[in-house]
C-alpha positions in Angstrom: 205.4 124.9 148.2 203.3 123.3 145.5 206.2 121.2 144.2 207.2 119.9 147.6 206.5 116.4 148.7 203.2 116.4 150.6 203.2 115.3 154.2 200.6 112.5 154.4 200.4 109.9 157.1 198.2 106.9 157.7 197.2 105.4 161.0 197.0 101.6 160.5 193.6 100.1 161.3 194.8 98.1 164.3 195.6 101.3 166.1 192.9 103.4 167.9 192.8 106.3 165.6 191.8 109.1 168.0 194.2 108.1 170.7 197.1 107.4 168.4 196.4 110.8 166.7 196.4 112.7 170.1 199.5 110.9 171.2 201.4 111.8 168.1 200.3 115.4 168.0 201.2 115.9 171.7 204.7 114.3 171.0 205.2 116.7 168.1 203.8 120.0 169.2 203.4 120.1 173.0 206.3 122.3 174.2 205.1 122.8 177.7 203.8 126.3 176.8 201.0 127.1 174.4 202.4 125.3 171.4 199.7 122.7 171.3 196.8 125.2 171.7 198.1 127.3 168.7 197.3 124.5 166.3 194.2 123.6 164.2 192.9 120.1 163.6 190.4 119.5 160.8 188.1 116.5 161.4 185.3 114.8 159.4 182.4 115.0 161.8 181.1 116.3 165.1 181.3 112.8 166.5 185.0 112.6 165.5 185.6 115.9 167.2 184.2 114.5 170.4 186.3 111.4 170.1 189.5 113.4 169.5 188.7 115.7 172.5 188.3 112.7 174.7 191.5 111.2 173.4 193.5 114.4 174.2 192.1 114.3 177.7 193.1 110.7 178.2 196.6 111.3 176.7 197.4 114.7 178.3 195.6 114.6 181.6 194.2 117.7 183.3 195.3 121.2 182.4 195.8 120.4 178.7 195.2 123.2 176.3 194.0 121.4 173.1 194.3 122.6 169.5 191.3 124.2 167.9 189.1 121.5 166.3 187.0 122.3 163.2 184.7 120.0 161.2 184.9 120.0 157.4 184.3 116.6 156.1 180.6 115.9 156.5 178.6 115.7 153.3 175.8 117.7 154.9 178.0 120.6 155.9 176.4 123.1 158.3 177.1 126.7 159.1 179.6 125.8 161.8 182.2 125.6 159.1 181.6 129.2 158.1 182.0 130.3 161.7 185.2 128.3 162.1 187.0 129.0 158.8 185.3 131.7 156.9 186.8 135.2 157.5 184.6 138.2 157.7 185.3 140.3 154.6 183.5 142.5 152.1 182.5 139.6 149.8 180.3 137.3 151.9 179.2 134.0 150.3 175.4 133.9 149.9 173.6 131.7 152.4 172.6 128.2 151.6 169.0 127.6 150.8 167.0 125.8 153.5 166.7 122.1 152.6 162.9 122.0 153.0 162.4 125.1 151.0 164.6 123.7 148.2 162.6 120.5 148.2 159.4 122.3 147.9 160.7 124.5 145.0 162.0 121.4 143.2 158.7 119.6 143.6 157.0 122.6 142.1 159.4 122.5 139.2 158.8 118.8 138.7 155.0 119.4 138.6 155.3 122.4 136.3 157.8 121.2 133.7 157.0 118.0 131.9 158.7 117.1 128.6 156.4 116.6 125.6 154.9 113.2 125.5 155.8 112.4 129.1 153.2 111.8 132.0 153.0 114.6 134.5 154.2 113.9 138.1 152.4 115.6 141.0 151.8 115.4 144.7 153.7 113.0 146.9 155.5 111.5 143.8 156.8 114.9 142.9 157.9 115.6 146.5 159.7 112.3 146.7 161.4 112.8 143.3 162.4 116.3 144.5 164.6 114.7 147.2 166.4 112.6 144.6 166.8 115.6 142.3 168.3 117.6 145.2 170.8 114.8 145.7 171.7 114.8 142.0 172.2 118.6 142.1 174.4 118.3 145.2 176.5 115.5 143.6 177.0 117.6 140.5 178.4 120.3 142.8 180.4 117.9 144.9 182.1 116.3 141.9 182.3 119.7 140.1 180.5 118.4 137.0 179.2 121.1 134.7 175.5 121.2 134.1 176.3 121.5 130.4 177.8 118.0 130.6 174.3 116.6 130.9 173.5 117.9 127.4 176.7 116.6 125.8 176.0 112.9 126.8 175.6 110.3 124.1 172.7 108.2 125.3 172.3 105.9 122.3 173.2 102.8 124.3 170.7 103.5 127.1 167.1 102.4 127.5 164.4 104.8 126.4 163.1 105.4 129.9 166.5 106.5 131.0 166.7 108.9 128.1 163.3 110.3 129.0 164.4 110.7 132.7 167.6 112.5 131.6 165.5 114.8 129.4 163.3 115.8 132.3 166.5 116.3 134.4 168.0 118.6 131.9 164.8 120.6 131.7 164.7 121.0 135.5 168.4 121.8 135.9 168.0 124.4 133.3 165.2 126.2 135.2 166.6 125.6 138.7 169.3 128.4 138.7 166.7 131.0 137.9 164.4 129.8 140.7 167.3 129.6 143.1 168.4 133.2 142.2 165.0 134.6 143.2 165.5 133.3 146.7 168.9 135.1 147.2 170.4 131.8 148.2 172.6 129.1 146.6 172.7 125.3 146.9 174.4 124.1 150.1 176.9 122.0 148.1 177.9 125.0 146.0 178.3 127.1 149.1 180.4 124.4 150.6 182.7 124.4 147.5 183.0 128.2 147.5 183.8 128.2 151.2 186.4 125.5 150.9 187.8 127.1 147.8 188.2 130.4 149.6 189.8 128.7 152.6 192.2 126.8 150.3 193.3 130.0 148.5 193.7 131.9 151.7 195.8 129.1 153.4 198.1 128.9 150.4 198.9 132.6 151.0 199.0 132.5 154.8 198.7 129.4 157.0 195.8 129.8 159.5 197.8 128.4 162.5 201.4 127.5 163.5 200.5 123.9 162.6 197.5 122.4 160.8 196.4 118.7 160.8 193.7 117.3 158.7 192.8 113.9 160.3 190.4 111.1 159.5 188.9 112.8 156.4 188.1 110.4 153.6 185.6 112.4 151.6 187.0 112.5 148.1 185.1 115.6 146.8 187.5 117.7 144.6 187.1 120.7 146.9 188.1 118.7 150.0 191.0 117.1 148.1 192.4 120.5 147.1 192.2 121.7 150.7 193.8 118.5 152.0 196.6 118.9 149.5 197.1 122.5 150.6 197.3 121.3 154.2 199.8 118.6 153.2 201.9 121.3 151.5 202.0 123.7 154.4 205.4 124.0 156.2 203.9 122.6 159.4 200.9 120.9 157.9 200.0 117.2 157.6 197.2 115.0 156.5 196.5 111.9 158.5 194.3 109.2 156.8 192.5 106.4 158.6 193.4 102.9 157.6 195.1 103.3 154.3 196.2 99.8 153.2 199.9 100.1 152.7 200.4 96.3 152.8 198.4 95.8 149.6 200.5 94.9 146.6 200.9 97.5 143.9 199.1 95.4 141.3 196.1 94.9 143.7 196.1 98.6 144.3 195.9 99.3 140.6 193.2 96.6 140.2 190.8 98.8 142.2 190.3 100.5 138.9 190.5 104.0 137.4 189.6 106.9 139.5 188.3 109.0 136.6 186.3 108.2 133.4 188.5 107.0 130.6 186.9 106.3 127.2 189.8 104.1 126.2 189.6 102.1 129.4 186.0 101.0 130.0 186.9 98.9 133.0 184.6 99.6 136.0 186.3 100.6 139.3 185.8 98.4 142.3 183.9 101.0 144.2 182.6 98.4 146.7 186.2 97.9 147.9 187.0 99.5 151.3 190.1 101.2 149.9 188.7 102.6 146.7 187.5 106.0 148.1 191.0 106.5 149.7 192.6 105.8 146.3 190.3 108.3 144.7 191.1 110.9 147.4 194.9 110.4 146.9 194.5 110.7 143.2 192.6 114.0 143.5 195.2 115.2 146.0 197.8 114.5 143.3 199.6 112.2 145.7 200.6 108.5 145.4 200.3 105.8 148.0 204.1 105.6 148.1 204.2 109.1 149.5 202.1 108.1 152.5 204.1 107.5 155.7 202.9 105.2 158.6 202.0 107.2 161.7 204.5 106.3 164.4 202.5 107.0 167.6 200.6 104.2 169.4 198.1 104.1 172.3 197.0 101.7 175.0 193.8 101.0 173.1 195.4 99.5 170.0 194.5 96.1 168.7 197.0 93.4 167.8 199.5 94.4 165.1 198.8 91.3 163.1 195.2 92.5 162.5 196.3 95.1 159.9 197.7 92.6 157.3 194.8 90.3 158.1 192.3 93.0 157.2 194.2 93.7 154.0 194.1 90.1 153.1 190.5 89.8 154.0 189.4 92.4 151.5 191.8 91.4 148.7 190.1 91.9 145.3 188.4 88.7 143.9 191.2 88.1 141.4 193.8 88.0 144.2 191.9 86.1 146.8 193.8 82.9 145.9 196.5 84.1 148.2 194.1 83.1 151.1 195.3 79.5 150.5 198.8 80.5 151.4 197.9 82.7 154.3 199.4 80.3 156.9 198.7 80.5 160.5 196.2 83.3 161.3 195.7 82.6 165.0 197.6 85.7 166.0 195.5 87.9 163.7 192.2 86.4 164.7 192.9 86.3 168.5 190.2 88.3 170.2 187.6 87.8 167.4 184.5 85.8 168.2 181.1 85.4 166.5 177.6 84.3 167.2 174.7 83.4 164.9 171.3 83.8 166.5 168.0 82.3 165.6 166.4 85.7 164.9 167.0 89.4 165.4 165.2 89.4 168.7 167.7 86.9 170.2 170.5 88.8 168.5 169.5 91.9 170.4 169.3 89.9 173.7 172.7 88.4 173.1 174.3 91.8 172.4 172.7 93.2 175.5 174.1 90.4 177.6 177.6 91.1 176.3 177.3 94.8 177.1 175.8 94.0 180.5 178.7 91.7 181.3 181.2 94.5 180.3 179.7 96.8 182.9 180.8 94.3 185.6 184.4 95.1 185.0 185.4 98.5 186.4 186.4 101.0 183.6 185.6 98.6 180.8 183.8 100.0 177.8 181.6 98.3 175.2 180.1 99.6 172.0 177.6 98.2 169.5 178.3 99.3 166.0 175.5 98.7 163.5 173.8 100.5 160.7 170.5 98.7 161.6 168.4 101.1 163.6 165.9 98.4 164.5 168.6 96.3 166.1 169.9 99.3 168.0 166.5 100.0 169.4 166.0 96.4 170.4 169.4 96.3 172.2 168.5 99.5 174.1 165.2 98.0 175.1 166.9 94.7 176.2 169.3 96.7 178.4 166.5 98.5 180.0 165.4 95.2 181.7 168.5 95.7 183.9 167.8 99.4 184.4 170.6 100.4 182.0 170.0 103.3 179.7 172.3 103.6 176.7 172.6 106.4 174.2 172.0 105.6 170.6 174.1 108.2 169.0 172.6 107.7 165.5 169.3 108.9 166.9 165.8 107.9 165.9 163.7 108.9 163.0 161.3 111.7 164.0 158.4 109.7 162.5 158.9 107.1 165.2 158.9 109.5 168.1 155.7 110.3 170.0 155.3 113.8 168.5 156.0 112.6 165.0 153.7 109.6 165.2 151.0 111.8 166.5 151.3 114.2 163.6 151.3 111.3 161.1 148.1 109.9 162.7 146.5 113.3 162.4 147.5 113.6 158.8 146.1 110.2 157.9 142.9 110.8 159.7 142.4 114.2 158.1 143.1 112.9 154.6 141.0 109.7 154.8 138.9 109.1 157.9 139.5 105.7 159.4 138.3 104.4 162.8 141.7 102.7 163.4 143.5 106.0 163.0 140.9 107.8 165.1 141.2 105.4 168.1 145.0 105.4 167.7 145.1 109.1 167.7 142.8 109.7 170.6 144.7 107.1 172.7 148.1 108.5 171.9 150.2 109.0 175.0 150.6 112.8 174.4 146.8 113.3 174.2 145.4 114.9 177.3 148.7 114.1 179.0 148.4 114.7 182.8 145.3 115.5 184.7 142.1 114.4 183.0 143.6 111.6 180.9 142.0 108.8 182.9 138.5 110.1 182.2 139.5 110.7 178.6 140.6 107.1 178.2 137.4 105.8 179.8 135.4 107.6 177.0 137.8 106.3 174.4 137.3 102.7 175.5 133.5 103.1 175.2 134.0 104.6 171.7 136.4 101.7 170.8 133.8 99.1 171.8 131.0 100.9 169.9 132.9 101.0 166.7 133.9 97.4 166.6 131.1 96.2 164.4 130.9 96.1 160.6 128.5 98.5 159.0 130.0 101.7 160.2 129.2 104.5 157.9 132.3 106.4 156.6 133.5 109.7 158.0 132.9 111.7 161.2 129.1 111.6 160.5 129.3 107.8 160.5 130.6 107.7 164.0 128.1 110.2 165.2 125.3 108.2 163.6 126.5 105.0 165.3 126.6 106.7 168.7 123.2 108.3 168.2 121.6 105.0 167.1 123.0 103.2 170.1 121.8 105.9 172.5 118.3 106.0 171.0 117.7 102.2 171.1 117.7 100.8 174.6 118.0 97.3 173.1 121.0 98.2 171.0 124.4 96.7 171.7 126.4 99.2 173.7 123.4 101.4 174.5 124.9 102.5 177.9 128.2 103.4 176.3 126.5 105.4 173.6 124.5 107.4 176.0 127.6 108.5 177.9 129.6 109.1 174.8 127.4 111.7 173.0 128.5 114.9 174.7 132.2 113.9 174.7 132.1 112.9 171.1 130.3 116.1 170.1 133.2 118.1 171.6 135.9 116.0 169.9 134.2 115.9 166.5 133.5 119.6 166.6 137.0 120.6 167.5 138.9 118.2 165.2 136.4 118.6 162.4 136.8 122.4 162.4 140.6 122.2 162.7 141.0 119.7 159.9 138.5 121.3 157.6 141.2 122.5 155.1 141.8 118.8 154.2 138.4 118.7 152.4 139.8 120.1 149.2 143.3 120.5 147.7 145.1 123.3 149.5 148.6 124.8 149.8 151.0 122.7 152.0 151.4 125.4 154.6 147.6 125.6 155.1 147.4 121.8 155.6 150.3 121.9 158.0 148.7 124.8 160.0 145.5 122.7 160.3 147.5 119.8 161.7 149.2 122.2 164.2 145.9 123.5 165.4 144.5 120.0 165.9 147.6 118.7 167.6 147.6 121.6 170.1 143.9 121.0 170.8 144.6 117.4 171.6 147.9 117.8 173.5 148.4 121.4 174.4 152.2 122.1 174.5 153.1 118.4 175.1 153.6 117.9 171.4 156.4 120.5 171.3 158.2 119.2 174.4 161.5 117.3 174.5 164.1 116.9 171.8 161.6 115.3 169.4 159.0 118.0 170.0 161.6 120.8 169.5 162.7 119.2 166.2 159.1 119.0 165.1 158.6 122.6 165.9 161.7 123.5 163.9 160.2 121.6 160.9 157.0 123.6 161.3 159.0 126.8 161.4 160.9 125.9 158.3 157.7 125.2 156.5 156.3 128.5 157.7 159.3 130.3 156.3 158.8 128.6 153.0 155.2 129.8 152.8 154.3 130.3 149.1 157.1 128.1 147.8 156.5 124.7 146.3 153.3 123.3 144.7 150.4 125.8 144.9 147.9 123.1 145.9 148.4 119.6 147.3 145.9 116.8 147.3 145.1 116.0 150.9 145.5 112.3 150.1 149.1 112.9 149.2 150.0 115.0 152.2 150.5 112.2 154.8 153.1 110.5 152.5 154.9 113.8 152.0 154.9 114.5 155.7 156.1 110.9 156.4 159.0 111.3 154.1 160.1 114.5 155.9 159.7 113.0 159.4 161.5 109.8 158.4 164.6 111.7 157.2 164.9 113.8 160.4 166.9 112.1 163.1 166.3 112.9 166.7 169.4 112.6 168.9 168.4 112.9 172.6 170.7 114.6 175.0 173.4 112.5 176.6 172.6 110.8 179.8 173.0 107.1 179.3 175.5 104.8 180.8 179.0 106.3 180.5 180.7 103.1 179.4 178.2 101.7 177.0 177.5 103.1 173.6 175.5 102.4 170.4 177.0 103.8 167.3 176.0 104.0 163.7 178.7 103.6 161.1 179.3 107.4 160.8 179.4 107.8 164.6 181.8 104.8 165.0 184.5 106.2 162.7 187.7 107.0 164.5 186.2 105.7 167.8 187.0 102.6 169.7 185.8 100.8 172.9 187.4 97.9 174.8 184.7 95.5 173.4 183.4 96.2 169.9 180.3 94.4 168.9 179.6 94.5 165.2 175.9 93.6 164.9 173.5 93.1 162.1 175.9 91.4 159.6 173.2 90.3 157.2 173.0 91.2 153.6 170.9 94.3 153.1 171.7 95.5 156.7 175.5 95.7 156.6 176.3 96.7 154.0 172.9 98.3 153.3 171.2 97.5 150.1 171.8 100.2 147.4 169.0 102.5 146.6 168.6 103.1 142.9 168.8 106.6 141.6 165.5 107.5 140.0 167.1 110.2 137.8 170.4 108.7 136.5 171.2 105.2 135.3 174.5 103.7 136.7 176.0 104.0 133.2 175.1 107.7 133.0 176.6 108.3 136.4 179.9 106.7 135.2 179.9 108.9 132.1 179.5 112.0 134.3 182.1 110.9 136.8 179.5 110.7 139.6 180.0 108.0 142.3 178.1 104.8 141.8 175.5 103.9 144.5 177.8 100.9 145.4 180.5 103.3 146.7 178.5 103.5 149.9 178.9 99.8 150.3 182.7 100.3 150.0 182.5 103.0 152.7 180.5 100.5 154.9 183.2 97.9 154.3 185.9 100.3 155.3 184.0 101.0 158.5 183.8 97.3 159.1 187.5 96.9 158.5 188.4 99.7 160.9 186.2 98.3 163.7 187.3 94.7 163.1 190.9 95.7 163.9 190.1 96.5 167.6 191.4 94.4 170.4 188.3 92.4 171.3 185.6 91.9 168.6 182.3 90.1 168.5 180.5 89.8 165.2 176.8 88.8 165.2 174.1 88.1 162.8 170.6 86.5 162.8 169.3 83.6 160.7 165.9 85.4 160.5 165.2 89.1 160.4 161.7 90.5 160.7 160.3 86.9 160.5 162.0 86.2 157.1 165.1 84.2 156.4 168.2 86.3 156.3 171.4 85.9 154.2 174.8 86.3 155.8 176.5 89.6 154.8 179.3 89.4 152.2 181.5 90.8 155.0 180.6 87.9 157.3 181.1 85.4 154.5 184.6 86.8 153.7 185.5 86.7 157.4 184.3 83.1 157.8 186.0 82.0 154.6 189.4 83.4 155.7 189.3 83.0 159.5 187.3 79.8 159.6 184.9 79.0 162.4 185.0 81.7 165.0 184.7 80.8 168.7 181.4 81.8 170.2 181.4 84.2 173.2 180.6 82.4 176.4 179.6 84.8 179.3 179.9 83.0 182.6 181.2 79.9 180.7 177.9 79.4 178.8 177.7 79.7 175.0 176.0 83.0 174.3 173.3 81.6 171.9 172.4 79.0 174.5 172.3 81.5 177.2 170.0 83.8 175.2 167.7 80.9 174.3 167.3 79.9 177.9 167.3 83.4 179.4 163.5 83.6 179.8 162.8 80.0 180.4 161.5 79.0 183.8 164.0 77.3 186.1 163.6 73.7 187.1 161.8 70.9 185.2 159.3 72.3 182.7 155.8 71.0 183.3 153.7 71.3 180.2 150.3 72.8 180.7 147.4 70.4 180.8 144.2 70.5 178.9 141.9 73.1 180.7 139.0 71.6 182.7 137.2 74.4 184.7 134.7 73.0 187.1 132.6 75.8 188.7 130.2 74.8 191.5 126.9 73.4 190.3 124.9 76.2 191.9 126.8 78.7 189.8 126.0 77.0 186.5 123.4 78.6 184.3 119.8 77.5 184.3 118.9 79.5 181.2 120.3 78.6 177.8 119.7 79.6 174.2 119.4 77.1 171.3 122.7 78.3 169.8 124.4 78.0 173.2 123.2 74.3 173.3 125.2 73.7 170.1 128.2 75.4 171.5 128.0 73.3 174.6 127.8 70.2 172.5 130.7 71.0 170.3 133.0 72.8 172.7 132.1 72.9 176.4 135.0 75.3 177.2 133.8 77.8 174.6 130.3 77.6 176.3 132.0 78.2 179.7 134.0 81.2 178.4 131.0 82.7 176.7 128.1 82.0 179.0 129.8 82.0 182.4 132.8 84.3 182.0 130.9 86.6 179.7 133.8 86.7 177.1 133.2 87.2 173.4 135.5 88.0 170.5 135.8 91.7 169.5 135.3 92.7 165.9 138.3 94.5 164.5 138.2 98.3 164.2 137.2 99.4 160.8 135.7 95.9 160.3 134.9 95.1 156.7 131.7 93.2 155.9 132.5 89.7 157.2 130.4 86.5 157.1 128.7 87.4 160.3 127.7 90.8 159.1 126.6 89.5 155.7 124.4 86.9 157.4 122.9 89.6 159.6 122.3 91.8 156.7 120.6 89.1 154.7 118.4 88.2 157.6 117.4 91.9 157.9 116.5 92.0 154.2 114.1 89.1 154.5 112.7 90.4 157.8 111.9 93.8 156.3 110.5 92.2 153.1 108.2 89.7 154.9 107.0 92.3 157.3 106.2 94.5 154.3 104.0 91.9 152.7 106.5 89.7 150.9 105.6 91.1 147.4 107.8 91.0 144.4 107.9 94.8 144.3 108.8 94.9 148.0 111.7 92.5 147.3 113.1 94.7 144.6 112.9 97.6 147.0 114.8 95.7 149.7 117.4 94.5 147.2 118.0 98.1 146.0 118.5 99.1 149.6 121.1 96.4 150.0 123.0 97.6 146.9 123.1 101.1 148.4 124.1 100.0 151.9 127.0 102.3 152.8 128.6 99.6 154.9 129.4 97.5 151.8 133.1 98.0 150.8 134.4 97.9 147.3 135.3 94.2 147.6 131.8 93.2 148.8 130.2 95.2 146.0 132.4 93.7 143.4 132.4 90.0 144.5 129.9 89.1 147.2 126.8 91.1 146.1 126.8 89.9 142.4 127.3 86.3 143.6 124.6 86.2 146.3 121.9 88.2 144.4 120.7 85.2 142.3 120.4 83.2 145.6 118.4 86.0 147.2 116.0 86.0 144.2 115.7 82.3 144.4 114.8 82.4 148.1 112.2 85.1 147.5 110.7 83.1 144.7 110.4 80.1 147.0 108.1 82.2 149.2 105.7 83.9 146.8 105.5 80.9 144.4 104.4 78.5 147.2 100.7 78.2 147.6 100.8 75.4 150.2 102.2 77.6 153.0 102.7 81.3 153.8 105.1 83.2 156.2 103.5 83.6 159.6 106.1 85.8 161.2 109.9 86.6 161.1 112.5 86.9 163.8 110.2 85.2 166.3 111.3 84.9 169.8 110.3 82.1 172.1 111.1 80.3 175.4 110.0 77.2 177.3 111.0 75.4 180.5 112.4 71.9 180.0 113.4 69.8 183.0 114.3 72.9 185.1 116.1 74.7 182.2 114.8 77.7 180.5 115.4 77.2 176.8 115.0 80.3 174.6 115.8 81.2 171.0 114.7 83.1 167.9 113.5 81.7 164.6 114.3 83.5 161.4 110.9 82.7 159.9 107.9 80.6 160.8 105.5 79.5 158.1 102.1 77.9 158.4 100.6 75.5 155.9 96.9 75.0 155.0 96.5 72.4 157.6 97.9 74.6 160.4 101.2 72.9 160.7 104.3 75.0 161.3 107.6 75.1 159.4 110.7 76.6 161.0 113.1 78.3 158.5 116.6 79.3 159.2 118.6 81.3 156.6 122.3 80.5 156.1 124.4 82.9 154.0 126.9 80.0 153.7 126.6 76.3 153.8 124.0 74.6 156.1 124.8 72.0 158.8 124.3 68.4 157.7 121.6 65.9 158.8 124.5 63.8 160.2 125.4 66.7 162.6 121.9 66.8 163.8 121.9 63.1 164.5 125.3 63.3 166.2 123.7 66.0 168.5 126.1 68.6 167.3 123.5 70.7 165.5 120.3 71.0 167.6 119.3 74.5 166.8 116.3 73.8 164.4 115.1 70.9 166.5 115.0 73.0 169.7 113.3 75.9 167.9 110.7 73.3 166.7 110.4 72.1 170.3 109.6 75.6 171.5 107.1 76.1 168.7 105.4 72.7 169.2 105.0 73.5 172.9 103.5 77.0 172.3 106.5 78.9 173.5 106.8 81.3 170.4 105.5 84.8 170.9 102.0 85.3 169.5 102.0 81.9 167.8 99.9 79.1 169.3 101.1 75.6 169.8 100.9 73.5 166.7 102.5 70.5 165.1 105.8 71.2 163.4 106.0 69.6 160.0 109.3 71.0 158.6 112.7 72.1 159.9 114.5 73.8 157.0 117.9 75.4 156.4 117.8 77.8 153.4 121.3 78.0 152.3 122.1 81.0 150.2 125.4 79.8 149.0 125.2 80.1 145.2 125.1 76.8 143.3 126.6 77.4 139.8 125.0 74.3 138.5 121.6 75.7 139.4 122.2 79.2 138.0 123.2 80.7 141.3 120.2 79.4 143.2 120.4 78.3 146.9 119.4 75.1 148.5 116.8 73.9 151.0 118.0 71.1 153.4 116.4 69.4 156.4 117.8 68.1 159.6 116.2 64.8 158.8 115.3 62.7 155.7 115.3 59.4 154.0 119.0 59.1 154.1 119.2 60.1 157.8 118.5 58.1 160.9 116.0 60.9 161.7 113.0 60.4 159.3 110.7 63.3 160.3 110.6 66.7 161.9 109.1 65.2 165.1 111.9 62.7 165.4 114.4 65.6 164.9 112.7 67.6 167.6 112.6 64.7 170.1 116.3 63.9 169.3 117.3 67.5 170.0 115.2 67.5 173.2 117.1 64.4 174.4 120.4 66.1 173.6 119.4 69.1 175.7 118.4 66.9 178.6 121.6 64.9 178.4 123.8 68.0 178.2 121.9 69.7 181.0 122.3 66.7 183.2 126.1 66.6 182.6 127.0 70.3 182.5 124.3 72.3 184.1 123.0 70.1 186.9 126.1 67.9 187.1 129.7 68.8 188.0 131.4 67.8 184.8 134.4 70.0 183.8 134.0 72.3 180.8 136.8 70.8 178.7 137.7 71.8 175.1 135.8 70.0 172.4 137.3 67.7 169.8 136.0 69.7 166.8 138.8 70.3 164.3 139.8 73.8 163.4 140.4 76.9 165.5 138.0 78.8 167.7 137.6 82.2 169.4 138.9 80.9 172.8 142.0 79.0 171.7 144.3 81.6 173.2 142.4 81.6 176.5 142.6 77.8 176.7 146.3 77.9 175.7 145.5 75.4 173.0 148.9 75.3 171.3 150.5 74.2 174.6 148.6 71.0 174.9 147.0 70.2 171.5 148.3 67.1 169.8 149.9 65.5 172.8 147.1 63.0 173.2 145.1 62.1 176.3 148.3 61.2 178.3 149.7 64.7 177.8 146.3 66.2 178.5 
């Protein structure tokens, strides 16, 4: 039997593989009795098994007894293979080690064994490298490379860091067998090889069924290749390959390169070619391409026959692409292929959704999006939801992006490094207090959110408690009412979460940290975190980690744990139960193999998305992999190209890409460029007779003539306009009436970000407080040093402020203090002085940073500026009236505890460091010899006139509160929809 010619078929790419396979098997083996049911079909994946089952139903109708279907080709083989193929005997194969347990053990090895002179690797870095090490071990098993081959390599031509990496790899691989033996398990890849080897030997002695078919399997691992050769040699066995290019010339086939390392032939194989892995498989099966016979069965779902030679020509090796010029008329081959280039990936998703939505309108018509881009798949599913269409994404979603996974990651981040953003995100997560009581919980969370939105929050749980306590104790504090209501609720939250997450205070075993997260998650959500497909998968991960208790690193730094957990959750894919539209599908590349729909949409054809960018191996250089006979990372690109070729041969194809992805410019995929170069400009799909890209661009535009929004001009009734105004609000009214309206009348103000770092506003407030405390304490040099030391120790200062802002402003603070104690002609009278007066029916109020009095009893109004001070020109133009109005209040006796007196000086003390003056600040006035305002009295009268004029126009008059003409951007630009009218001029306004 070994010397007989193997029976190997290939189904051309233009044929629907699953349907053609089912039709051919029925024609060969269905005898009207049980002949078909006695057979065995080996398939590459569970998705392929489902596709073949559906094809048999379509081809055979009701009452068909199908052959037994077994999955053997997946790289991540599971125990279903053992149940399907492994006989029960006295020599069972040891179980495969759990993937998580193996990763933990390998991470421990990486931490423990460090070659002499090399840096140690610990924590999340070791955990991440353990994943790559596991892949290397699996690939050594898959390719049946002896571990000893690692030692025999000559690395003289490789960089030193690769030699060091291989040295560490040798050390780890030497120790791994002993560690693995203690577990009583073996590597999954080794178990797979043993299982397939036993099956191969058994089938050579006795076929497992009257007929055996291995269909659609392209994995070129030696163990798989031997099994396929055994099947091909069986009396009633056959191997059916998908899309083997039999039209390619012999010299092109050979140009794909050698399939095994050859020291005398250093030529690198073309592993990125879609046929290379099939050539490698045939070589390992000890078969030639000439022995492969074309499958004769067809189906109603096949594409045009001219598509097969077209695909062959499309992927001709570079040295043979000159034949494109002699290709002739390709219209028959490209019939049914269209393409669309969208402005961005959001529009691409909308366009694909429109095509799928249109397909639903035709009874029985099916449509499938095929893409390796999970982001595009999610956006298409969301776009379809606008029409109430639910579609299954068979590739699933990373566990880290599901609600339970996101909740756990937020908990881990909060536990390892307290952050107000993570805290509010966690407490507002949809699973927290899901159901009854959530509304009251969210009310408290909103109060907490508002209270934390100021700089100066002390770090940690105690910082939040201190902020709430301070707000509750001070009736004048911002958010006092919120703080008073928050205290009991926050006490319960902080006690429960603080106790649950206490193990994160010090390095601890991974299982202990995971148990802490479990306790906290259950307190927050009850059983909701474990519900649904994602919750069940998360529970399985916890169970796996619990079973691996004691394995892996003894202690993990809490700061590394969120990254470790994130890696695990990102690699777990959640596939929800079926229940979407029966005629619409979203397939990944693996799921799309051997399947076909009436309309195939190949989306995401940008470089780096399809084919995906190669991920470098942290352990083995590409050259070392070639020496060992391991596949290059680029082979995955060849597999992706084969998937593209197979899908491209369907009857109706739409290829799509986006010019921008994630906001950045995108480059067309090499697959797209080849197709465009050979086929020329593809026609654009036109649903309902309108070009798809135009339809998408106009989808959400309003119907009719678009009327641009005009400049806002709110005009509230005169009786509703305020009669009380602060000195700073006068300046806002002068500069931007709309901002005054939004702030004073609508009561709107910008929120500080959560976890706000010290910003200019906070720095200004802190500097004001420094001088306030210093002056109230006597304004002595010793007192200033005390206040300066308190500023240095302020817990609200972050590292950036300590490193840059504080050293820069300290000389200016010393300069300002010296201006006070060195001056004998006047002394500070009071600080943070409030005052109010009535002017022409308007109550004007304000607060002066400092008021000095000279020997003659005259007053000086001082205002600190942590940045630059307004100019005298701004005061004359009536855009800066603050100091003048404060002088007016003081002159009229409106300041608390300060009698009326002449005002001799209006001064801005700018604390912006002047390098030319050794870091000192600067004193400037709102008047002077170069200004049209020559004295403080003139500046005060000028500001009073400005107030009267503004009050007459806006407070007692009915003038609209329109946007100001001041350049720059303000807090209320979004409210006034500034971008919609700005720059159009008065006519457009």
